[in-house]
C-alpha positions as CSV (number, residue, x, y, z in Angstrom):
1,D,158.2,12.3,126.1
2,T,158.7,11.4,129.7
3,P,160.5,8.0,130.0
4,R,158.9,5.2,131.9
5,A,159.9,4.9,135.5
6,E,159.6,1.1,135.5
7,Q,160.1,-1.5,132.9
8,A,159.8,-5.3,133.0
9,L,163.1,-7.0,132.1
10,P,163.0,-9.4,129.1
11,V,163.3,-13.1,129.5
12,V,167.0,-14.0,129.4
13,P,167.6,-16.8,126.8
14,E,170.2,-19.4,127.6
15,G,173.7,-18.6,126.4
16,V,173.1,-14.9,126.0
17,A,174.0,-12.2,128.6
18,F,171.4,-9.4,128.5
19,T,171.9,-5.9,129.9
20,P,168.7,-4.2,131.0
21,P,167.9,-1.2,128.9
22,S,168.9,2.2,130.4
23,V,166.2,4.7,131.2
24,P,167.5,8.2,130.3
25,S,166.5,11.5,131.8
26,T,164.1,13.5,129.7
27,P,166.3,15.0,126.9
28,G,166.2,18.8,126.8
29,N,167.7,21.0,124.3
30,S,170.0,22.9,126.8
31,Q,171.3,25.1,124.1
32,L,173.4,28.1,125.1
33,P,172.3,31.6,123.9
34,M,173.5,32.5,120.5
35,V,175.6,35.6,119.9
36,P,176.4,37.5,116.6
37,D,179.4,36.4,114.7
38,D,181.1,39.7,115.1
39,D,183.0,38.4,118.1
40,D,185.2,36.5,115.7
41,L,187.2,39.7,115.3
42,A,187.7,39.8,119.1
43,E,188.9,36.2,119.5
44,D,192.2,35.8,121.2
45,P,195.1,34.4,119.1
46,L,195.7,30.7,119.0
47,P,196.3,29.6,122.6
48,P,199.4,27.5,123.3
49,R,198.6,23.8,123.5
50,S,198.3,22.3,126.9
51,P,201.2,20.1,127.9
52,Q,200.5,16.4,127.5
53,V,201.0,14.1,130.5
54,K,203.0,11.1,129.4
55,R,204.0,8.0,131.2
56,D,207.6,8.2,132.3
57,R,209.5,5.2,130.7
58,E,212.3,5.5,133.3
59,G,210.1,3.9,136.0
60,S,207.3,6.3,137.1
61,D,204.1,4.4,136.4
62,G,201.7,7.0,137.7
63,S,200.5,4.8,140.5
64,A,200.3,7.7,143.0
65,E,198.1,9.7,140.7
66,L,196.0,6.6,140.1
67,E,195.5,6.0,143.8
68,R,194.6,9.7,144.3
69,L,192.0,9.7,141.6
70,T,190.4,6.4,142.7
71,R,190.1,7.7,146.3
72,G,188.3,10.9,145.1
73,Q,191.1,13.2,146.1
74,P,191.9,16.2,143.9
75,S,194.5,15.5,141.2
76,Q,197.7,17.4,140.8
77,M,197.1,17.2,137.1
78,A,193.5,18.2,137.1
79,G,194.2,21.5,135.4
80,L,195.2,19.6,132.3
81,R,191.8,18.0,131.9
82,S,188.6,19.2,130.4
83,P,185.6,19.1,132.7
84,H,183.9,16.9,130.1
85,E,186.7,14.4,130.1
86,S,185.9,11.2,132.0
87,T,188.2,9.9,134.7
88,E,188.6,6.6,132.8
89,E,189.9,8.5,129.8
90,F,192.4,10.4,131.9
91,L,193.6,7.2,133.6
92,Q,194.4,5.8,130.2
93,M,198.0,7.0,130.6
94,T,198.5,5.8,134.2
95,M,198.4,2.1,133.9
96,S,200.8,0.3,136.3
97,E,203.0,-2.6,135.5
98,D,201.0,-4.9,137.8
99,E,197.7,-4.0,136.1
100,I,199.2,-4.7,132.6
101,A,200.7,-8.0,133.8
102,L,197.3,-9.2,135.2
103,A,195.5,-8.1,132.0
104,R,197.9,-9.9,129.8
105,G,197.6,-13.0,131.9
106,R,193.8,-13.0,131.5
107,E,194.2,-12.6,127.7
108,L,196.5,-15.7,127.6
109,E,194.0,-17.7,129.7
110,Q,191.2,-16.6,127.3
111,L,193.2,-17.8,124.3
112,E,193.8,-21.2,125.9
113,K,190.1,-21.4,126.8
114,F,189.0,-20.8,123.3
115,G,191.6,-23.2,121.9
116,V,193.1,-20.6,119.7
117,F,196.5,-22.4,119.4
118,E,198.5,-25.5,120.0
119,C,202.2,-25.6,120.8
120,V,204.3,-27.3,118.2
121,D,208.0,-28.0,117.8
122,P,209.8,-25.4,115.5
123,E,211.8,-28.3,113.9
124,E,208.6,-29.7,112.4
125,F,207.8,-26.6,110.4
126,K,211.1,-25.5,109.0
127,G,210.8,-23.2,106.1
128,H,207.3,-21.9,107.1
129,K,206.7,-18.3,107.7
130,V,206.5,-17.3,111.4
131,I,204.5,-14.2,112.4
132,G,205.4,-12.2,115.4
133,C,202.9,-10.7,117.9
134,T,202.5,-7.6,120.1
135,W,200.4,-6.4,123.0
136,V,197.8,-3.6,122.9
137,D,196.9,-2.4,126.4
138,K,193.9,-0.1,127.2
139,R,192.2,1.1,130.3
140,L,188.4,0.4,130.3
141,T,187.4,1.6,133.7
142,A,189.2,3.0,136.8
143,D,189.8,-0.6,138.0
144,T,190.0,-2.5,134.7
145,V,192.8,-2.8,132.1
146,K,192.2,-4.7,128.9
147,S,195.1,-6.3,126.9
148,R,194.8,-7.7,123.4
149,L,197.4,-10.0,121.8
150,C,197.7,-9.1,118.1
151,A,199.7,-10.7,115.3
152,T,202.1,-8.4,113.4
153,E,201.5,-9.6,109.9
154,F,202.5,-7.2,107.2
155,A,201.6,-7.2,103.5
156,H,204.2,-8.5,101.1
157,G,204.0,-8.5,97.3
158,K,200.7,-8.3,95.5
159,K,197.4,-7.7,97.2
160,N,195.2,-10.7,97.8
161,V,191.5,-10.1,97.1
162,E,190.6,-13.0,99.4
163,F,191.4,-10.7,102.4
164,Y,188.4,-8.3,101.5
165,S,185.8,-7.9,104.2
166,A,182.7,-5.8,103.8
167,T,181.5,-3.1,106.2
168,P,178.2,-1.3,105.8
169,S,178.3,2.3,104.5
170,T,177.0,5.3,106.6
171,A,173.7,5.2,104.7
172,N,173.1,1.5,104.9
173,L,173.8,1.5,108.7
174,R,170.6,3.6,109.0
175,F,168.5,0.7,107.6
176,I,167.7,-0.8,111.0
177,D,166.6,2.6,112.3
178,W,164.3,2.9,109.3
179,A,162.9,-0.6,109.7
180,S,162.2,-0.1,113.4
181,V,160.3,3.1,112.7
182,H,158.6,1.9,109.6
183,F,157.4,-1.4,110.9
184,D,157.0,-0.3,114.5
185,T,159.2,-3.0,116.0
186,P,161.6,-3.0,119.0
187,C,165.4,-3.0,118.6
188,M,168.3,-4.8,120.2
189,V,172.1,-4.5,120.1
190,A,174.7,-7.1,120.7
191,D,178.5,-7.3,120.8
192,V,180.5,-10.4,120.1
193,S,183.4,-10.7,122.6
194,G,186.6,-11.9,120.9
195,A,184.9,-12.3,117.5
196,F,188.0,-13.4,115.6
197,L,188.9,-15.9,118.4
198,H,185.7,-17.9,117.5
199,T,186.7,-18.2,113.8
200,P,188.3,-21.5,112.7
201,C,191.5,-21.2,110.6
202,P,191.2,-22.5,107.1
203,A,192.1,-26.2,106.9
204,D,194.5,-25.6,104.0
205,Q,196.6,-22.9,105.8
206,V,199.3,-23.3,108.4
207,I,199.6,-20.1,110.5
208,L,202.6,-20.0,112.9
209,I,202.9,-17.4,115.7
210,R,205.9,-16.6,117.8
211,P,204.6,-16.7,121.4
212,P,204.9,-13.5,123.5
213,R,207.4,-13.3,126.4
214,E,204.6,-13.8,128.9
215,S,203.9,-17.3,127.6
216,L,205.6,-20.4,129.0
217,A,206.3,-21.5,125.4
218,Y,208.4,-18.4,124.6
219,G,211.7,-19.4,123.0
220,K,210.8,-23.1,123.1
221,K,207.7,-23.7,121.0
222,L,205.7,-22.1,118.3
223,W,201.9,-21.5,118.2
224,K,200.0,-23.2,115.4
225,L,196.7,-21.4,115.2
226,R,193.4,-23.3,115.3
227,K,191.4,-20.1,115.5
228,M,192.1,-16.7,113.9
229,L,194.0,-14.0,115.8
230,Y,193.6,-10.3,115.8
231,G,196.2,-8.7,113.5
232,L,196.1,-11.3,110.8
233,R,195.1,-9.9,107.4
234,S,192.8,-12.8,106.7
235,S,190.9,-12.6,110.1
236,P,188.2,-10.1,109.1
237,A,187.2,-12.1,106.0
238,A,187.3,-15.4,107.9
239,W,185.1,-13.9,110.7
240,Q,182.6,-12.6,108.2
241,A,182.4,-16.0,106.5
242,H,181.9,-17.7,109.9
243,L,179.1,-15.4,110.9
244,H,177.4,-15.9,107.5
245,S,177.5,-19.7,107.9
246,L,175.7,-19.4,111.3
247,M,173.1,-17.0,109.8
248,V,172.4,-19.4,106.9
249,E,172.1,-22.3,109.3
250,K,169.4,-20.4,111.1
251,G,167.5,-19.8,107.9
252,Y,168.5,-16.1,107.3
253,S,169.2,-14.8,103.8
254,R,171.9,-12.2,103.1
255,S,171.2,-9.1,101.1
256,V,172.7,-9.1,97.6
257,Y,173.3,-5.4,97.8
258,E,174.6,-5.1,101.4
259,P,176.5,-8.3,102.5
260,C,176.3,-7.2,106.2
261,L,172.4,-7.2,106.2
262,Y,170.4,-10.3,106.9
263,R,166.6,-10.9,106.8
264,G,164.9,-13.7,108.7
265,P,161.8,-15.6,107.7
266,T,159.8,-14.0,110.5
267,G,160.7,-10.3,109.7
268,V,163.8,-9.9,111.7
269,F,166.5,-7.7,110.2
270,L,170.1,-7.9,111.4
271,M,173.0,-5.5,110.5
272,C,176.5,-6.4,111.6
273,Y,179.5,-4.0,111.7
274,V,182.4,-6.3,112.3
275,D,181.5,-7.6,115.8
276,D,178.7,-5.1,116.6
277,I,175.2,-6.2,115.8
278,H,172.1,-4.1,115.4
279,L,168.7,-5.8,114.8
280,T,165.0,-5.2,114.8
281,G,161.9,-7.3,114.5
282,P,159.5,-9.3,116.7
283,Q,160.9,-9.6,120.2
284,S,160.6,-13.4,120.6
285,D,162.3,-14.0,117.2
286,M,165.2,-11.7,118.1
287,C,165.7,-13.5,121.4
288,E,165.6,-16.8,119.6
289,L,168.2,-15.7,117.1
290,L,170.6,-14.4,119.8
291,T,170.1,-17.6,121.8
292,F,171.2,-19.6,118.7
293,L,174.2,-17.3,118.2
294,G,175.1,-17.6,121.9
295,Q,175.5,-21.3,121.5
296,H,178.4,-20.7,119.1
297,L,179.7,-17.3,120.2
298,V,180.2,-15.2,123.4
299,I,177.6,-12.5,123.0
300,K,176.6,-9.6,125.2
301,A,173.2,-8.3,124.2
302,S,171.0,-5.4,125.4
303,G,167.3,-4.9,124.9
304,P,164.7,-5.2,123.6
305,F,164.3,-1.4,123.5
306,T,160.8,0.0,123.2
307,E,159.0,3.3,123.9
308,G,160.7,5.3,126.6
309,D,164.1,3.5,126.3
310,S,167.4,4.7,125.0
311,Y,170.5,2.8,123.7
312,T,173.8,3.5,122.0
313,F,175.1,1.8,118.9
314,L,178.4,2.9,117.2
315,R,178.6,6.1,119.4
316,Q,175.1,7.3,118.3
317,T,172.3,7.4,120.9
318,R,168.7,6.5,120.0
319,L,165.9,7.9,122.2
320,L,162.7,6.0,121.6
321,R,159.6,8.0,122.1
322,G,155.9,7.2,121.4
323,S,155.6,9.1,118.1
324,H,159.2,9.4,117.0
325,T,162.8,8.3,117.5
326,M,165.7,10.7,118.1
327,L,169.2,9.9,116.9
328,I,171.9,12.0,118.7
329,P,175.6,11.7,117.8
330,D,178.3,11.4,120.4
331,E,179.1,14.7,122.1
332,S,182.7,13.8,122.8
333,Y,183.7,14.7,119.2
334,A,182.8,18.4,119.9
335,Y,184.0,18.3,123.5
336,E,187.5,17.0,122.6
337,S,187.9,19.5,119.8
338,A,186.8,22.3,122.0
339,R,189.2,21.1,124.7
340,D,192.2,21.0,122.4
341,L,191.3,24.5,121.0
342,G,190.7,26.0,124.5
343,L,187.0,26.6,123.8
344,E,185.4,24.6,126.6
345,N,183.7,27.8,128.0
346,C,183.3,29.6,124.6
347,R,180.2,31.5,123.5
348,P,178.5,29.5,120.7
349,A,178.3,30.8,117.2
350,S,175.0,31.0,115.4
351,T,176.1,29.6,112.0
352,P,178.5,26.8,111.0
353,A,180.6,29.0,108.7
354,M,182.2,32.5,109.1
355,Q,181.2,35.5,107.1
356,D,183.5,36.4,104.3
357,R,183.8,40.0,105.5
358,L,185.8,38.8,108.6
359,V,189.3,38.8,107.0
360,L,192.5,39.6,108.8
361,E,195.9,40.5,107.5
362,D,197.7,37.3,108.5
363,D,194.9,34.9,107.4
364,G,197.1,33.7,104.5
365,E,200.0,32.6,106.7
366,E,200.4,28.8,106.9
367,L,200.2,27.0,110.2
368,R,203.4,25.3,111.5
369,G,204.3,22.3,113.7
370,D,201.8,21.4,116.4
371,D,199.2,23.7,115.0
372,V,199.0,21.7,111.8
373,R,198.5,18.4,113.8
374,L,195.9,20.1,116.0
375,F,194.0,21.3,112.9
376,R,194.0,17.9,111.3
377,S,192.9,16.0,114.4
378,C,190.0,18.4,115.1
379,V,188.8,18.2,111.5
380,G,188.9,14.4,111.7
381,R,186.7,14.4,114.8
382,L,184.2,16.8,113.1
383,L,184.2,14.6,110.0
384,Y,182.9,11.7,112.2
385,L,180.3,14.1,113.8
386,S,179.1,15.3,110.4
387,H,177.8,11.8,109.5
388,S,174.8,12.5,111.7
389,R,174.8,16.3,111.5
390,C,173.8,17.5,108.0
391,D,174.0,21.1,109.1
392,I,177.8,21.0,109.4
393,Q,178.7,18.8,106.4
394,F,179.4,21.7,104.0
395,S,181.6,23.5,106.4
396,T,183.4,20.3,107.4
397,R,184.0,19.4,103.8
398,L,185.6,22.8,103.1
399,L,188.0,22.3,106.0
400,C,188.9,18.9,104.7
401,T,190.2,20.5,101.5
402,K,192.7,22.5,103.6
403,L,194.4,19.6,105.4
404,S,197.5,19.6,103.3
405,K,198.4,23.3,103.9
406,P,196.1,24.9,106.5
407,T,196.3,28.6,107.1
408,K,195.4,30.8,110.0
409,Y,192.2,31.7,108.3
410,D,191.3,28.0,108.1
411,M,192.1,27.7,111.9
412,R,189.7,30.6,112.6
413,A,187.1,28.8,110.5
414,L,187.7,25.6,112.5
415,R,187.3,27.4,115.8
416,H,184.1,29.0,114.6
417,L,182.7,25.7,113.6
418,V,183.6,24.1,116.9
419,R,181.9,27.1,118.7
420,Y,178.8,26.3,116.7
421,C,178.9,22.6,117.6
422,M,179.3,23.5,121.3
423,G,176.1,25.5,121.1
424,T,174.2,22.7,119.3
425,L,175.3,19.6,121.2
426,K,171.7,18.2,121.6
427,Y,171.0,18.6,117.9
428,G,170.1,15.3,116.1
429,L,167.8,13.6,113.7
430,R,164.1,12.9,114.3
431,F,162.4,9.9,112.8
432,D,158.6,10.1,112.9
433,R,157.2,6.6,113.7
434,L,154.5,4.9,111.7
435,N,152.0,2.5,113.3
436,G,152.1,-1.0,111.8
437,T,152.9,-0.2,108.2
438,D,152.2,-3.2,105.9
439,M,155.5,-4.6,104.4
440,S,153.8,-4.9,101.0
441,K,153.0,-1.2,100.9
442,D,155.2,0.8,98.4
443,V,157.9,3.0,100.1
444,V,158.7,6.4,98.7
445,I,162.4,7.5,98.7
446,T,162.6,11.3,98.5
447,V,165.8,13.1,97.6
448,Y,166.4,16.8,98.0
449,V,169.4,18.1,96.0
450,D,171.1,21.5,95.6
451,A,174.4,22.8,94.2
452,D,176.8,25.6,95.0
453,W,178.0,26.7,91.6
454,A,181.7,27.6,91.3
455,G,181.9,28.0,95.1
456,S,185.4,26.4,95.5
457,S,188.1,28.8,96.8
458,S,190.9,26.7,95.4
459,G,191.1,28.6,92.1
460,F,189.5,25.8,90.0
461,R,186.0,27.2,90.4
462,K,184.5,23.7,91.0
463,S,181.0,23.4,92.3
464,S,179.6,21.5,95.3
465,S,176.7,19.0,95.4
466,G,174.5,18.7,98.5
467,G,171.6,16.4,99.2
468,L,169.4,14.8,101.7
469,M,167.7,11.4,101.2
470,M,164.6,10.4,103.1
471,C,163.0,6.9,103.1
472,G,159.4,7.6,104.3
473,N,159.9,9.8,107.4
474,V,163.5,8.8,108.1
475,V,166.6,10.7,107.0
476,V,168.8,7.8,105.8
477,H,171.6,9.8,104.2
478,S,172.9,13.3,103.6
479,W,176.0,14.5,101.9
480,S,178.1,17.5,100.7
481,K,180.5,16.5,97.9
482,G,182.7,18.4,95.5
483,Q,182.0,17.9,91.8
484,S,184.8,16.3,89.8
485,V,184.3,18.5,86.7
486,V,184.0,22.3,86.3
487,A,180.4,23.2,85.5
488,K,180.1,26.0,82.9
489,S,176.7,27.1,84.2
490,S,174.5,26.9,87.3
491,A,172.1,24.7,85.5
492,E,174.9,22.3,84.7
493,S,176.0,22.1,88.3
494,E,172.4,21.6,89.5
495,F,172.1,18.8,86.9
496,Y,175.2,17.1,88.3
497,S,173.6,17.3,91.8
498,I,170.4,15.6,90.4
499,C,172.5,12.8,89.0
500,L,174.3,12.2,92.3
501,G,171.1,12.3,94.2
502,T,169.5,9.8,91.8
503,D,172.5,7.5,92.1
504,E,172.2,7.5,95.9
505,A,168.4,6.9,95.8
506,L,168.8,4.0,93.3
507,G,171.3,2.4,95.7
508,W,168.9,2.5,98.6
509,K,166.1,1.3,96.3
510,S,168.3,-1.7,95.5
511,L,169.0,-2.3,99.2
512,L,165.2,-2.4,100.0
513,A,164.6,-4.6,97.0
514,S,167.2,-7.1,98.2
515,V,165.1,-7.7,101.4
516,G,161.8,-7.8,99.7
517,V,160.6,-4.2,100.1
518,E,159.3,-2.4,97.0
519,S,160.0,1.4,96.7
520,S,159.8,4.3,94.3
521,V,162.1,7.3,93.9
522,V,161.3,11.1,93.8
523,V,164.0,13.7,93.3
524,M,163.3,17.3,94.3
525,T,165.3,20.3,92.9
526,D,164.9,24.1,92.9
527,S,166.4,24.5,89.4
528,S,163.9,24.7,86.6
529,A,166.7,24.8,84.0
530,A,168.2,21.5,85.4
531,L,164.8,20.0,85.5
532,A,164.2,20.9,81.9
533,Q,167.5,19.3,81.0
534,C,166.4,16.0,82.6
535,Y,163.3,15.9,80.3
536,R,165.3,16.3,77.1
537,L,164.9,13.5,74.5
538,G,167.1,12.5,71.6
539,A,170.8,11.9,70.9
540,G,171.7,15.3,72.3
541,A,170.1,14.7,75.6
542,S,172.4,14.7,78.7
């Protein structure tokens, strides 16, 4: 599992900016020693929240603090930061007025370069709707501030179905990982810079924007858009249609089941999540496709990634090894939750959930004020983390049911789960690689299901369904969901879990069939009563 020390850089196609693949250090499971859960009784009460450093609107722009940090001198506010928090993240709140002005100037230059708008006389378009705009400023690095001009269009009246834009589900996003492992092909990732700014406006629409104060046309002219702008309700759908036209022109076909998945004639698979692209297939064909897209879009591509490389896509890191691929989620979700809860140097827990015997007198007291917001923000981060961590999905789902009125017991359960995550930061999913599998070979989708009968603590005695779906050797999806009906027996709750698992498997079977891959489904359960119910025949069968 030792990464390669040297690697030949790929041939850079014209029109595409490639970033050399990163070579990571050998991943080690630097897990802290586990301790028994009895120390939950000895936990300190909820610590007061750290004061937040805010930018002074009366004139202090934090420039002294910015200069101190960029020179490497110790910060006067260092005690308010976690040791895991990056300097760039901390400098987010110390942007100076000069930096913001330069960033906004660059954004206006980019809009003019792309030909996004043309200045028109307001008298020519009397009676037309004029949309305002606003600036979104963000620090990218210690020396770089990014500004984005966004339209402020709000929905009025009935919803328009033409604004719909598809995004792949969590399970379907795992398709490229499965295809890379199954067919033993390299991967590449790409990002489209200013995706909406490349999208032409519909010819039958007139979209007018009131220019920002930084523009020379402010107060004199209006902008008539030639290209779509961020913030418009129709921009996502227009961008998706524009990318689809380019893919069809190149000879790629769209999946009927997943509109964000494309298959090329030479075995290249491409999945797009808005402006982020993940693809796998033969190296030369992937470079040819990105070269074609680079002639119409501004693309930053990385790869191809092969054995010994690592790369990140949508905050999930892939470690490519000779016999397998490791998928590790972003550690910042756990770090940020631990920072807010004061658990940066905590002792890790050995299980995701607390034991029921650890009950205190004030556990039923509801949280108030900032503690409620703290609880909800931490649970939201863990919800993102649970998409790639099936071991915390059940505990996270239980916490999600307490978001409306969390209690001190729920806060203790949250702190316990965060302690578990801090001790398992390097946990991830392992995909065993197959060598040159034939595309015509039948693929087996295996689903493992289980149920927690009447395990809900809400008083309704509802059950929970859990499952894990594997396509070959790749875990493509896992879930923990509450059942919508009250099961009257454990066999009934297990039967509902089988139905849910079958539904998920048939969805993935349809996804594979839409790209020409045949598959079969096998559902595994530990309930003989539910299995017997599945084999019933006749009008009384479930």
